[in-house]
C-alpha positions as CSV (number, residue, x, y, z in Angstrom):
1,A,13.8,-22.5,19.7
2,T,11.0,-25.0,19.8
3,A,8.8,-25.6,16.8
4,E,5.2,-24.6,17.5
5,Y,3.9,-25.9,14.2
6,D,4.9,-28.4,11.5
7,Y,6.8,-26.9,8.6
8,D,7.5,-28.7,5.3
9,K,10.2,-27.0,3.2
10,E,9.2,-25.6,-0.2
11,E,12.8,-24.7,-1.4
12,E,16.0,-26.7,-1.1
13,N,17.6,-24.2,1.3
14,E,14.7,-24.4,3.8
15,L,14.4,-26.5,7.0
16,S,11.6,-28.9,7.6
17,F,10.5,-29.7,11.2
18,N,7.6,-31.0,13.2
19,E,5.8,-29.4,16.2
20,G,7.9,-29.8,19.3
21,D,11.2,-30.2,17.5
22,L,14.2,-28.3,18.8
23,I,16.0,-25.9,16.4
24,V,19.4,-24.7,17.5
25,E,22.1,-22.2,16.3
26,I,19.4,-19.6,15.4
27,E,20.4,-16.7,13.1
28,F,18.0,-14.0,12.1
29,V,18.2,-13.7,8.4
30,D,15.5,-11.0,8.4
31,L,12.3,-10.3,10.4
32,D,10.3,-13.1,8.8
33,W,12.9,-15.8,7.9
34,W,15.4,-17.3,10.4
35,S,18.2,-19.9,9.9
36,G,18.9,-22.8,12.2
37,K,20.0,-26.4,12.7
38,H,17.6,-29.2,13.5
39,S,18.8,-30.7,16.8
40,V,18.2,-34.3,15.7
41,T,18.8,-34.5,12.0
42,G,21.5,-31.9,11.9
43,E,19.9,-30.4,8.8
44,V,20.5,-26.7,8.4
45,G,18.2,-24.2,6.6
46,V,15.9,-21.2,6.7
47,F,12.3,-21.3,8.0
48,P,9.6,-18.8,8.9
49,G,10.4,-17.3,12.3
50,N,6.7,-17.3,13.4
51,Y,6.7,-21.1,13.4
52,V,9.0,-21.4,16.4
53,K,9.2,-20.0,19.9
54,L,12.5,-18.8,21.4
55,H,13.4,-19.8,24.9
């Protein structure tokens, strides 16, 4: 998935990213929150699914 917007984590288990970043290993936690791994930093966490676009 590619980030369409910047996201700064608010909780320790969340994932921060910038617009254009690639998020891999996507898992659907629920309809609104997804889990994934930042392709550059290797950080893993949850994030709002509407901030990224699946390809």
